All heavy atoms as a GROMACS GRO file, in nm:
protein
  595
    1GLY      N    1  23.762  19.371   3.744
    1GLY     CA    2  23.878  19.322   3.674
    1GLY      C    3  24.002  19.397   3.717
    1GLY      O    4  23.998  19.494   3.791
    2VAL      N    5  24.112  19.354   3.666
    2VAL     CA    6  24.240  19.416   3.699
    2VAL      C    7  24.280  19.521   3.597
    2VAL      O    8  24.383  19.585   3.612
    2VAL     CB    9  24.352  19.310   3.716
    2VAL    CG1   10  24.328  19.225   3.837
    2VAL    CG2   11  24.368  19.227   3.591
    3GLY      N   12  24.203  19.540   3.491
    3GLY     CA   13  24.228  19.646   3.395
    3GLY      C   14  24.346  19.625   3.303
    3GLY      O   15  24.415  19.720   3.271
    4VAL      N   16  24.370  19.501   3.261
    4VAL     CA   17  24.482  19.477   3.171
    4VAL      C   18  24.439  19.447   3.028
    4VAL      O   19  24.524  19.432   2.940
    4VAL     CB   20  24.576  19.365   3.222
    4VAL    CG1   21  24.641  19.405   3.353
    4VAL    CG2   22  24.502  19.234   3.235
    5ILE      N   23  24.308  19.439   3.004
    5ILE     CA   24  24.260  19.426   2.866
    5ILE      C   25  24.154  19.533   2.841
    5ILE      O   26  24.082  19.574   2.931
    5ILE     CB   27  24.203  19.286   2.834
    5ILE    CG1   28  24.088  19.249   2.926
    5ILE    CG2   29  24.312  19.180   2.840
    5ILE    CD1   30  24.016  19.122   2.884
    6ASP      N   31  24.148  19.576   2.716
    6ASP     CA   32  24.051  19.680   2.680
    6ASP      C   33  23.922  19.618   2.628
    6ASP      O   34  23.905  19.496   2.633
    6ASP     CB   35  24.112  19.778   2.579
    6ASP     CG   36  24.150  19.713   2.446
    6ASP    OD1   37  24.100  19.602   2.414
    6ASP    OD2   38  24.229  19.774   2.372
    7GLU      N   39  23.835  19.700   2.575
    7GLU     CA   40  23.704  19.655   2.527
    7GLU      C   41  23.714  19.562   2.406
    7GLU      O   42  23.621  19.487   2.376
    7GLU     CB   43  23.615  19.775   2.491
    7GLU     CG   44  23.579  19.863   2.609
    7GLU     CD   45  23.691  19.962   2.645
    7GLU    OE1   46  23.775  19.996   2.559
    7GLU    OE2   47  23.696  20.003   2.762
    8GLN      N   48  23.828  19.566   2.336
    8GLN     CA   49  23.850  19.477   2.221
    8GLN      C   50  23.932  19.354   2.259
    8GLN      O   51  23.984  19.283   2.173
    8GLN     CB   52  23.920  19.553   2.108
    8GLN     CG   53  23.832  19.654   2.038
    8GLN     CD   54  23.819  19.786   2.118
    8GLN    OE1   55  23.915  19.832   2.177
    8GLN    NE2   56  23.701  19.842   2.120
    9ASP      N   57  23.944  19.328   2.389
    9ASP     CA   58  24.021  19.214   2.441
    9ASP      C   59  24.168  19.220   2.401
    9ASP      O   60  24.232  19.117   2.378
    9ASP     CB   61  23.959  19.082   2.398
    9ASP     CG   62  23.824  19.056   2.464
    9ASP    OD1   63  23.800  19.112   2.573
    9ASP    OD2   64  23.743  18.981   2.407
   10LYS      N   65  24.224  19.340   2.396
   10LYS     CA   66  24.367  19.360   2.368
   10LYS      C   67  24.436  19.408   2.495
   10LYS      O   68  24.376  19.473   2.580
   10LYS     CB   69  24.386  19.463   2.255
   10LYS     CG   70  24.321  19.425   2.124
   10LYS     CD   71  24.382  19.300   2.067
   10LYS     CE   72  24.318  19.264   1.933
   10LYS     NZ   73  24.355  19.130   1.890
   11TRP      N   74  24.565  19.378   2.507
   11TRP     CA   75  24.642  19.416   2.624
   11TRP      C   76  24.643  19.567   2.641
   11TRP      O   77  24.676  19.641   2.549
   11TRP     CB   78  24.785  19.364   2.611
   11TRP     CG   79  24.871  19.396   2.729
   11TRP    CD1   80  24.960  19.498   2.740
   11TRP    CD2   81  24.875  19.326   2.854
   11TRP    NE1   82  25.021  19.496   2.863
   11TRP    CE2   83  24.970  19.392   2.936
   11TRP    CE3   84  24.808  19.216   2.904
   11TRP    CZ2   85  24.998  19.348   3.065
   11TRP    CZ3   86  24.837  19.174   3.032
   11TRP    CH2   87  24.931  19.239   3.111
   12SER      N   88  24.610  19.614   2.759
   12SER     CA   89  24.617  19.756   2.791
   12SER      C   90  24.688  19.778   2.924
   12SER      O   91  24.679  19.886   2.982
   12SER     CB   92  24.476  19.817   2.795
   12SER     OG   93  24.399  19.758   2.900
   13GLY      N   94  24.759  19.678   2.970
   13GLY     CA   95  24.821  19.682   3.102
   13GLY      C   96  24.959  19.743   3.108
   13GLY      O   97  25.018  19.747   3.215
   14GLY      N   98  25.012  19.787   2.992
   14GLY     CA   99  25.146  19.844   2.994
   14GLY      C  100  25.246  19.747   3.052
   14GLY      O  101  25.258  19.633   3.008
   15SER      N  102  25.318  19.790   3.157
   15SER     CA  103  25.424  19.709   3.217
   15SER      C  104  25.376  19.617   3.330
   15SER      O  105  25.457  19.558   3.401
   15SER     CB  106  25.535  19.800   3.270
   15SER     OG  107  25.484  19.885   3.372
   16VAL      N  108  25.247  19.602   3.343
   16VAL     CA  109  25.191  19.515   3.448
   16VAL      C  110  25.232  19.369   3.424
   16VAL      O  111  25.244  19.325   3.310
   16VAL     CB  112  25.036  19.526   3.450
   16VAL    CG1  113  24.972  19.417   3.534
   16VAL    CG2  114  24.994  19.663   3.499
   17VAL      N  115  25.251  19.295   3.531
   17VAL     CA  116  25.274  19.150   3.524
   17VAL      C  117  25.145  19.084   3.571
   17VAL      O  118  25.103  19.102   3.685
   17VAL     CB  119  25.394  19.107   3.611
   17VAL    CG1  120  25.407  18.954   3.611
   17VAL    CG2  121  25.522  19.173   3.562
   18LEU      N  122  25.084  19.007   3.483
   18LEU     CA  123  24.962  18.933   3.513
   18LEU      C  124  24.999  18.787   3.536
   18LEU      O  125  25.065  18.726   3.451
   18LEU     CB  126  24.862  18.944   3.397
   18LEU     CG  127  24.738  18.855   3.406
   18LEU    CD1  128  24.647  18.902   3.519
   18LEU    CD2  129  24.664  18.854   3.274
   19VAL      N  130  24.959  18.731   3.649
   19VAL     CA  131  24.984  18.590   3.678
   19VAL      C  132  24.852  18.516   3.670
   19VAL      O  133  24.759  18.544   3.744
   19VAL     CB  134  25.049  18.571   3.817
   19VAL    CG1  135  25.071  18.422   3.845
   19VAL    CG2  136  25.179  18.649   3.826
   20GLN      N  137  24.844  18.423   3.575
   20GLN     CA  138  24.725  18.340   3.558
   20GLN      C  139  24.755  18.209   3.629
   20GLN      O  140  24.855  18.143   3.600
   20GLN     CB  141  24.697  18.320   3.408
   20GLN     CG  142  24.559  18.267   3.374
   20GLN     CD  143  24.543  18.120   3.405
   20GLN    OE1  144  24.633  18.040   3.385
   20GLN    NE2  145  24.427  18.084   3.454
   21THR      N  146  24.671  18.170   3.723
   21THR     CA  147  24.706  18.062   3.815
   21THR      C  148  24.662  17.922   3.770
   21THR      O  149  24.649  17.832   3.852
   21THR     CB  150  24.647  18.090   3.955
   21THR    OG1  151  24.505  18.106   3.944
   21THR    CG2  152  24.708  18.215   4.015
   22GLY      N  153  24.643  17.905   3.640
   22GLY     CA  154  24.615  17.772   3.589
   22GLY      C  155  24.468  17.736   3.588
   22GLY      O  156  24.381  17.820   3.609
   23ASP      N  157  24.444  17.609   3.561
   23ASP     CA  158  24.309  17.554   3.551
   23ASP      C  159  24.226  17.622   3.442
   23ASP      O  160  24.108  17.651   3.461
   23ASP     CB  161  24.236  17.557   3.685
   23ASP     CG  162  24.287  17.449   3.780
   23ASP    OD1  163  24.359  17.358   3.732
   23ASP    OD2  164  24.255  17.454   3.898
   24VAL      N  165  24.289  17.645   3.328
   24VAL     CA  166  24.217  17.695   3.211
   24VAL      C  167  24.153  17.576   3.139
   24VAL      O  168  24.040  17.586   3.090
   24VAL     CB  169  24.312  17.771   3.116
   24VAL    CG1  170  24.242  17.810   2.987
   24VAL    CG2  171  24.367  17.895   3.186
   25LEU      N  172  24.224  17.466   3.135
   25LEU     CA  173  24.172  17.347   3.068
   25LEU      C  174  24.055  17.288   3.144
   25LEU      O  175  24.041  17.307   3.265
   25LEU     CB  176  24.282  17.242   3.053
   25LEU     CG  177  24.399  17.280   2.964
   25LEU    CD1  178  24.503  17.169   2.964
   25LEU    CD2  179  24.353  17.310   2.823
   26ASP      N  180  23.973  17.216   3.072
   26ASP     CA  181  23.861  17.141   3.131
   26ASP      C  182  23.754  17.233   3.189
   26ASP      O  183  23.682  17.197   3.281
   26ASP     CB  184  23.908  17.043   3.240
   26ASP     CG  185  24.019  16.952   3.192
   26ASP    OD1  186  24.024  16.924   3.071
   26ASP    OD2  187  24.101  16.910   3.274
   27ARG      N  188  23.741  17.352   3.135
   27ARG     CA  189  23.645  17.450   3.186
   27ARG      C  190  23.536  17.480   3.084
   27ARG      O  191  23.480  17.588   3.083
   27ARG     CB  192  23.716  17.579   3.226
   27ARG     CG  193  23.815  17.560   3.338
   27ARG     CD  194  23.746  17.515   3.464
   27ARG     NE  195  23.841  17.495   3.572
   27ARG     CZ  196  23.819  17.418   3.674
   27ARG    NH1  197  23.708  17.352   3.685
   27ARG    NH2  198  23.910  17.404   3.768
   28GLY      N  199  23.505  17.384   3.000
   28GLY     CA  200  23.396  17.403   2.905
   28GLY      C  201  23.445  17.407   2.761
   28GLY      O  202  23.563  17.389   2.733
   29PRO      N  203  23.353  17.430   2.670
   29PRO     CA  204  23.384  17.418   2.528
   29PRO      C  205  23.477  17.527   2.474
   29PRO      O  206  23.531  17.514   2.364
   29PRO     CB  207  23.247  17.428   2.460
   29PRO     CG  208  23.162  17.502   2.557
   29PRO     CD  209  23.212  17.462   2.693
   30ASP      N  210  23.502  17.634   2.549
   30ASP     CA  211  23.588  17.742   2.500
   30ASP      C  212  23.729  17.737   2.558
   30ASP      O  213  23.806  17.832   2.542
   30ASP     CB  214  23.524  17.878   2.532
   30ASP     CG  215  23.390  17.896   2.463
   30ASP    OD1  216  23.376  17.849   2.348
   30ASP    OD2  217  23.301  17.956   2.523
   31ALA      N  218  23.765  17.630   2.623
   31ALA     CA  219  23.895  17.621   2.690
   31ALA      C  220  24.011  17.637   2.592
   31ALA      O  221  24.107  17.708   2.621
   31ALA     CB  222  23.908  17.490   2.766
   32LEU      N  223  24.004  17.574   2.477
   32LEU     CA  224  24.114  17.584   2.381
   32LEU      C  225  24.124  17.724   2.322
   32LEU      O  226  24.234  17.775   2.301
   32LEU     CB  227  24.099  17.479   2.271
   32LEU     CG  228  24.106  17.334   2.319
   32LEU    CD1  229  24.084  17.237   2.204
   32LEU    CD2  230  24.240  17.308   2.386
   33GLU      N  231  24.010  17.789   2.301
   33GLU     CA  232  24.011  17.927   2.253
   33GLU      C  233  24.070  18.019   2.359
   33GLU      O  234  24.142  18.114   2.328
   33GLU     CB  235  23.870  17.972   2.214
   33GLU     CG  236  23.817  17.906   2.089
   33GLU     CD  237  23.756  17.767   2.110
   33GLU    OE1  238  23.753  17.717   2.225
   33GLU    OE2  239  23.713  17.707   2.011
   34LEU      N  240  24.041  17.990   2.485
   34LEU     CA  241  24.097  18.069   2.594
   34LEU      C  242  24.249  18.051   2.601
   34LEU      O  243  24.323  18.146   2.626
   34LEU     CB  244  24.032  18.032   2.727
   34LEU     CG  245  24.075  18.112   2.848
   34LEU    CD1  246  24.057  18.262   2.827
   34LEU    CD2  247  23.998  18.066   2.971
   35GLU      N  248  24.296  17.930   2.579
   35GLU     CA  249  24.440  17.905   2.574
   35GLU      C  250  24.505  17.992   2.467
   35GLU      O  251  24.607  18.057   2.492
   35GLU     CB  252  24.469  17.757   2.543
   35GLU     CG  253  24.443  17.664   2.657
   35GLU     CD  254  24.552  17.664   2.761
   35GLU    OE1  255  24.668  17.699   2.730
   35GLU    OE2  256  24.521  17.631   2.876
   36ALA      N  257  24.446  17.994   2.348
   36ALA     CA  258  24.500  18.075   2.238
   36ALA      C  259  24.496  18.224   2.273
   36ALA      O  260  24.590  18.299   2.244
   36ALA     CB  261  24.423  18.048   2.109
   37PHE      N  262  24.386  18.268   2.336
   37PHE     CA  263  24.373  18.408   2.377
   37PHE      C  264  24.484  18.446   2.475
   37PHE      O  265  24.548  18.551   2.461
   37PHE     CB  266  24.235  18.432   2.441
   37PHE     CG  267  24.222  18.565   2.509
   37PHE    CD1  268  24.208  18.681   2.434
   37PHE    CD2  269  24.225  18.574   2.647
   37PHE    CE1  270  24.199  18.804   2.497
   37PHE    CE2  271  24.214  18.696   2.710
   37PHE     CZ  272  24.201  18.812   2.635
   38LEU      N  273  24.510  18.361   2.574
   38LEU     CA  274  24.613  18.391   2.673
   38LEU      C  275  24.752  18.393   2.611
   38LEU      O  276  24.837  18.474   2.648
   38LEU     CB  277  24.606  18.292   2.790
   38LEU     CG  278  24.485  18.310   2.882
   38LEU    CD1  279  24.474  18.191   2.977
   38LEU    CD2  280  24.492  18.441   2.958
   39ASP      N  281  24.776  18.304   2.514
   39ASP     CA  282  24.904  18.306   2.442
   39ASP      C  283  24.922  18.438   2.368
   39ASP      O  284  25.028  18.501   2.374
   39ASP     CB  285  24.913  18.189   2.343
   39ASP     CG  286  24.936  18.056   2.410
   39ASP    OD1  287  24.976  18.053   2.529
   39ASP    OD2  288  24.914  17.953   2.343
   40ASP      N  289  24.819  18.480   2.297
   40ASP     CA  290  24.823  18.606   2.222
   40ASP      C  291  24.838  18.725   2.317
   40ASP      O  292  24.915  18.818   2.292
   40ASP     CB  293  24.697  18.620   2.136
   40ASP     CG  294  24.703  18.742   2.046
   40ASP    OD1  295  24.804  18.761   1.977
   40ASP    OD2  296  24.604  18.820   2.046
   41LEU      N  297  24.764  18.721   2.427
   41LEU     CA  298  24.773  18.829   2.526
   41LEU      C  299  24.915  18.839   2.581
   41LEU      O  300  24.967  18.950   2.602
   41LEU     CB  301  24.673  18.803   2.639
   41LEU     CG  302  24.642  18.922   2.730
   41LEU    CD1  303  24.572  19.032   2.652
   41LEU    CD2  304  24.555  18.877   2.846
   42GLY      N  305  24.979  18.726   2.601
   42GLY     CA  306  25.118  18.726   2.647
   42GLY      C  307  25.210  18.794   2.549
   42GLY      O  308  25.300  18.870   2.588
   43ASP      N  309  25.190  18.768   2.420
   43ASP     CA  310  25.271  18.835   2.316
   43ASP      C  311  25.248  18.986   2.317
   43ASP      O  312  25.342  19.064   2.306
   43ASP     CB  313  25.237  18.778   2.178
   43ASP     CG  314  25.279  18.634   2.161
   43ASP    OD1  315  25.366  18.585   2.238
   43ASP    OD2  316  25.226  18.569   2.068
   44GLN      N  317  25.121  19.025   2.331
   44GLN     CA  318  25.089  19.168   2.335
   44GLN      C  319  25.151  19.234   2.459
   44GLN      O  320  25.203  19.346   2.451
   44GLN     CB  321  24.938  19.188   2.337
   44GLN     CG  322  24.866  19.145   2.212
   44GLN     CD  323  24.716  19.153   2.230
   44GLN    OE1  324  24.663  19.244   2.291
   44GLN    NE2  325  24.646  19.053   2.175
   45ALA      N  326  25.142  19.166   2.572
   45ALA     CA  327  25.198  19.220   2.696
   45ALA      C  328  25.349  19.240   2.683
   45ALA      O  329  25.402  19.346   2.720
   45ALA     CB  330  25.166  19.127   2.813
   46LYS      N  331  25.416  19.141   2.627
   46LYS     CA  332  25.562  19.150   2.611
   46LYS      C  333  25.599  19.270   2.524
   46LYS      O  334  25.693  19.344   2.555
   46LYS     CB  335  25.615  19.020   2.550
   46LYS     CG  336  25.765  19.015   2.540
   46LYS     CD  337  25.812  18.881   2.489
   46LYS     CE  338  25.964  18.878   2.481
   46LYS     NZ  339  26.012  18.747   2.434
   47ALA      N  340  25.524  19.290   2.416
   47ALA     CA  341  25.551  19.402   2.326
   47ALA      C  342  25.532  19.537   2.396
   47ALA      O  343  25.593  19.636   2.358
   47ALA     CB  344  25.461  19.393   2.203
   48ALA      N  345  25.447  19.540   2.499
   48ALA     CA  346  25.418  19.664   2.572
   48ALA      C  347  25.502  19.680   2.698
   48ALA      O  348  25.483  19.774   2.774
   48ALA     CB  349  25.269  19.669   2.608
   49GLY      N  350  25.592  19.583   2.724
   49GLY     CA  351  25.675  19.590   2.843
   49GLY      C  352  25.617  19.519   2.963
   49GLY      O  353  25.671  19.526   3.073
   50GLY      N  354  25.506  19.450   2.944
   50GLY     CA  355  25.444  19.373   3.052
   50GLY      C  356  25.472  19.226   3.037
   50GLY      O  357  25.557  19.185   2.958
   51GLU      N  358  25.397  19.146   3.109
   51GLU     CA  359  25.418  19.001   3.102
   51GLU      C  360  25.294  18.928   3.150
   51GLU      O  361  25.225  18.974   3.242
   51GLU     CB  362  25.537  18.962   3.190
   51GLU     CG  363  25.576  18.817   3.182
   51GLU     CD  364  25.701  18.785   3.263
   51GLU    OE1  365  25.752  18.872   3.336
   51GLU    OE2  366  25.747  18.671   3.252
   52VAL      N  367  25.265  18.815   3.085
   52VAL     CA  368  25.162  18.723   3.132
   52VAL      C  369  25.235  18.595   3.173
   52VAL      O  370  25.298  18.530   3.090
   52VAL     CB  371  25.056  18.694   3.023
   52VAL    CG1  372  24.958  18.588   3.071
   52VAL    CG2  373  24.982  18.821   2.984
   53ILE      N  374  25.228  18.564   3.299
   53ILE     CA  375  25.289  18.441   3.352
   53ILE      C  376  25.177  18.342   3.372
   53ILE      O  377  25.079  18.369   3.440
   53ILE     CB  378  25.362  18.468   3.485
   53ILE    CG1  379  25.475  18.567   3.464
   53ILE    CG2  380  25.412  18.337   3.546
   53ILE    CD1  381  25.540  18.614   3.592
   54ARG      N  382  25.193  18.225   3.310
   54ARG     CA  383  25.088  18.122   3.319
   54ARG      C  384  25.140  18.005   3.400
   54ARG      O  385  25.233  17.936   3.362
   54ARG     CB  386  25.049  18.079   3.178
   54ARG     CG  387  24.995  18.200   3.099
   54ARG     CD  388  24.938  18.164   2.968
   54ARG     NE  389  24.833  18.065   2.986
   54ARG     CZ  390  24.792  17.985   2.890
   54ARG    NH1  391  24.846  17.990   2.771
   54ARG    NH2  392  24.696  17.899   2.914
   55LEU      N  393  25.076  17.983   3.514
   55LEU     CA  394  25.111  17.870   3.599
   55LEU      C  395  25.029  17.748   3.560
   55LEU      O  396  24.922  17.760   3.500
   55LEU     CB  397  25.085  17.906   3.745
   55LEU     CG  398  25.156  18.030   3.798
   55LEU    CD1  399  25.117  18.054   3.944
   55LEU    CD2  400  25.307  18.019   3.783
   56LEU      N  401  25.079  17.632   3.595
   56LEU     CA  402  25.005  17.509   3.572
   56LEU      C  403  24.915  17.482   3.692
   56LEU      O  404  24.961  17.478   3.806
   56LEU     CB  405  25.101  17.391   3.553
   56LEU     CG  406  25.192  17.396   3.432
   56LEU    CD1  407  25.287  17.278   3.433
   56LEU    CD2  408  25.111  17.399   3.303
   57GLY      N  409  24.788  17.463   3.663
   57GLY     CA  410  24.694  17.420   3.767
   57GLY      C  411  24.685  17.269   3.765
   57GLY      O  412  24.744  17.201   3.682
   58ASN      N  413  24.606  17.216   3.856
   58ASN     CA  414  24.596  17.071   3.864
   58ASN      C  415  24.534  17.011   3.736
   58ASN      O  416  24.569  16.899   3.698
   58ASN     CB  417  24.518  17.027   3.988
   58ASN     CG  418  24.374  17.071   3.989
   58ASN    OD1  419  24.343  17.187   3.959
   58ASN    ND2  420  24.284  16.981   4.024
   59HIS      N  421  24.448  17.084   3.667
   59HIS     CA  422  24.389  17.028   3.544
   59HIS      C  423  24.492  17.020   3.432
   59HIS      O  424  24.492  16.923   3.355
   59HIS     CB  425  24.266  17.109   3.502
   59HIS     CG  426  24.147  17.079   3.586
   59HIS    ND1  427  24.048  16.992   3.548
   59HIS    CD2  428  24.113  17.122   3.711
   59HIS    CE1  429  23.957  16.983   3.644
   59HIS    NE2  430  23.995  17.062   3.744
   60GLU      N  431  24.582  17.118   3.420
   60GLU     CA  432  24.688  17.109   3.320
   60GLU      C  433  24.780  16.992   3.351
   60GLU      O  434  24.818  16.915   3.262
   60GLU     CB  435  24.768  17.241   3.315
   60GLU     CG  436  24.698  17.355   3.246
   60GLU     CD  437  24.596  17.429   3.334
   60GLU    OE1  438  24.591  17.406   3.457
   60GLU    OE2  439  24.521  17.509   3.278
   61ILE      N  440  24.813  16.975   3.478
   61ILE     CA  441  24.901  16.865   3.518
   61ILE      C  442  24.833  16.730   3.495
   61ILE      O  443  24.895  16.635   3.446
   61ILE     CB  444  24.947  16.883   3.664
   61ILE    CG1  445  25.037  17.006   3.673
   61ILE    CG2  446  25.018  16.758   3.714
   61ILE    CD1  447  25.069  17.050   3.813
   62MET      N  448  24.705  16.722   3.526
   62MET     CA  449  24.631  16.596   3.502
   62MET      C  450  24.633  16.562   3.353
   62MET      O  451  24.655  16.445   3.317
   62MET     CB  452  24.487  16.610   3.551
   62MET     CG  453  24.474  16.609   3.702
   62MET     SD  454  24.311  16.658   3.765
   62MET     CE  455  24.200  16.554   3.675
   63ASN      N  456  24.613  16.661   3.266
   63ASN     CA  457  24.616  16.636   3.122
   63ASN      C  458  24.755  16.588   3.078
   63ASN      O  459  24.766  16.497   2.996
   63ASN     CB  460  24.576  16.762   3.045
   63ASN     CG  461  24.427  16.780   3.038
   63ASN    OD1  462  24.367  16.760   2.934
   63ASN    ND2  463  24.366  16.819   3.148
   64MET      N  464  24.859  16.650   3.132
   64MET     CA  465  24.995  16.610   3.095
   64MET      C  466  25.024  16.467   3.138
   64MET      O  467  25.102  16.397   3.073
   64MET     CB  468  25.098  16.705   3.157
   64MET     CG  469  25.097  16.841   3.094
   64MET     SD  470  25.218  16.962   3.155
   64MET     CE  471  25.277  16.900   3.307
   65CYS      N  472  24.961  16.423   3.246
   65CYS     CA  473  24.979  16.286   3.296
   65CYS      C  474  24.879  16.188   3.234
   65CYS      O  475  24.866  16.075   3.279
   65CYS     CB  476  24.965  16.284   3.448
   65CYS     SG  477  25.095  16.375   3.533
   66GLN      N  478  24.810  16.235   3.131
   66GLN     CA  479  24.711  16.157   3.056
   66GLN      C  480  24.592  16.115   3.142
   66GLN      O  481  24.526  16.016   3.113
   66GLN     CB  482  24.777  16.037   2.989
   66GLN     CG  483  24.880  16.079   2.887
   66GLN     CD  484  24.945  15.962   2.818
   66GLN    OE1  485  24.927  15.846   2.852
   66GLN    NE2  486  25.022  15.992   2.715
   67ASN      N  487  24.563  16.191   3.245
   67ASN     CA  488  24.441  16.172   3.322
   67ASN      C  489  24.337  16.265   3.258
   67ASN      O  490  24.335  16.385   3.284
   67ASN     CB  491  24.462  16.208   3.469
   67ASN     CG  492  24.336  16.193   3.552
   67ASN    OD1  493  24.225  16.186   3.499
   67ASN    ND2  494  24.353  16.191   3.682
   68LEU      N  495  24.254  16.210   3.174
   68LEU     CA  496  24.160  16.288   3.094
   68LEU      C  497  24.018  16.286   3.152
   68LEU      O  498  23.921  16.310   3.081
   68LEU     CB  499  24.160  16.238   2.949
   68LEU     CG  500  24.299  16.233   2.884
   68LEU    CD1  501  24.290  16.177   2.743
   68LEU    CD2  502  24.366  16.369   2.886
   69LYS      N  503  24.007  16.260   3.279
   69LYS     CA  504  23.878  16.247   3.346
   69LYS      C  505  23.786  16.367   3.322
   69LYS      O  506  23.666  16.350   3.306
   69LYS     CB  507  23.902  16.229   3.496
   69LYS     CG  508  23.777  16.215   3.579
   69LYS     CD  509  23.813  16.192   3.726
   69LYS     CE  510  23.689  16.179   3.811
   69LYS     NZ  511  23.723  16.155   3.951
   70TYR      N  512  23.841  16.487   3.317
   70TYR     CA  513  23.759  16.608   3.306
   70TYR      C  514  23.762  16.672   3.168
   70TYR      O  515  23.705  16.779   3.148
   70TYR     CB  516  23.801  16.710   3.411
   70TYR     CG  517  23.782  16.661   3.552
   70TYR    CD1  518  23.889  16.617   3.628
   70TYR    CD2  519  23.654  16.655   3.607
   70TYR    CE1  520  23.870  16.570   3.758
   70TYR    CE2  521  23.634  16.608   3.736
   70TYR     CZ  522  23.743  16.566   3.810
   70TYR     OH  523  23.724  16.519   3.938
   71VAL      N  524  23.831  16.610   3.074
   71VAL     CA  525  23.841  16.666   2.939
   71VAL      C  526  23.708  16.649   2.868
   71VAL      O  527  23.650  16.541   2.866
   71VAL     CB  528  23.954  16.598   2.859
   71VAL    CG1  529  23.958  16.649   2.716
   71VAL    CG2  530  24.088  16.622   2.928
   72SER      N  531  23.660  16.757   2.808
   72SER     CA  532  23.531  16.751   2.738
   72SER      C  533  23.546  16.684   2.602
   72SER      O  534  23.655  16.679   2.544
   72SER     CB  535  23.474  16.892   2.718
   72SER     OG  536  23.549  16.962   2.621
   73HIS      N  537  23.437  16.633   2.553
   73HIS     CA  538  23.433  16.572   2.420
   73HIS      C  539  23.482  16.672   2.315
   73HIS      O  540  23.558  16.638   2.225
   73HIS     CB  541  23.291  16.525   2.389
   73HIS     CG  542  23.274  16.462   2.255
   73HIS    ND1  543  23.325  16.337   2.226
   73HIS    CD2  544  23.213  16.506   2.142
   73HIS    CE1  545  23.297  16.309   2.101
   73HIS    NE2  546  23.229  16.409   2.048
   74HIS      N  547  23.440  16.798   2.329
   74HIS     CA  548  23.482  16.904   2.236
   74HIS      C  549  23.633  16.920   2.236
   74HIS      O  550  23.694  16.932   2.130
   74HIS     CB  551  23.413  17.035   2.274
   74HIS     CG  552  23.461  17.153   2.196
   74HIS    ND1  553  23.419  17.178   2.068
   74HIS    CD2  554  23.547  17.252   2.228
   74HIS    CE1  555  23.478  17.286   2.023
   74HIS    NE2  556  23.556  17.334   2.119
   75GLN      N  557  23.696  16.920   2.353
   75GLN     CA  558  23.840  16.933   2.359
   75GLN      C  559  23.912  16.817   2.292
   75GLN      O  560  24.009  16.836   2.220
   75GLN     CB  561  23.888  16.943   2.504
   75GLN     CG  562  23.877  17.080   2.564
   75GLN     CD  563  23.931  17.082   2.705
   75GLN    OE1  564  23.852  17.068   2.797
   75GLN    NE2  565  24.058  17.096   2.722
   76LEU      N  566  23.863  16.697   2.314
   76LEU     CA  567  23.926  16.579   2.253
   76LEU      C  568  23.918  16.584   2.101
   76LEU      O  569  24.012  16.547   2.032
   76LEU     CB  570  23.862  16.452   2.306
   76LEU     CG  571  23.898  16.412   2.448
   76LEU    CD1  572  23.816  16.291   2.491
   76LEU    CD2  573  24.047  16.385   2.462
   77GLN      N  574  23.808  16.630   2.047
   77GLN     CA  575  23.793  16.638   1.903
   77GLN      C  576  23.875  16.750   1.842
   77GLN      O  577  23.908  16.745   1.724
   77GLN     CB  578  23.646  16.654   1.865
   77GLN     CG  579  23.566  16.529   1.888
   77GLN     CD  580  23.427  16.539   1.828
   77GLN    OE1  581  23.379  16.645   1.793
   77GLN    NE2  582  23.362  16.425   1.815
   78SER      N  583  23.912  16.851   1.921
   78SER     CA  584  23.986  16.965   1.870
   78SER      C  585  24.136  16.942   1.864
   78SER      O  586  24.208  17.019   1.804
   78SER     CB  587  23.958  17.088   1.959
   78SER     OG  588  23.823  17.121   1.954
   79VAL      N  589  24.182  16.837   1.928
   79VAL     CA  590  24.327  16.812   1.935
   79VAL      C  591  24.373  16.734   1.815
   79VAL      O  592  24.314  16.648   1.764
   79VAL     CB  593  24.364  16.738   2.066
   79VAL    CG1  594  24.510  16.711   2.074
   79VAL    CG2  595  24.318  16.821   2.185
   0.00000   0.00000   0.00000
């Protein structure tokens, strides 16, 4: 790993900038929980002087264009 989260899944990266390159969606039943985790991690990073930059991958763009080919049943029910 890159060492930006601790054993309790909290930001420990200080002023590090973490770039997440997208494609979080459509990756199984925990995708929405992962989205929430990354949002929270971004808040924690900002408070510590760091940053989480989240790029859009092709799956995020497909969802925005209403191409739901890879969206799981679980994700659809959670929205």
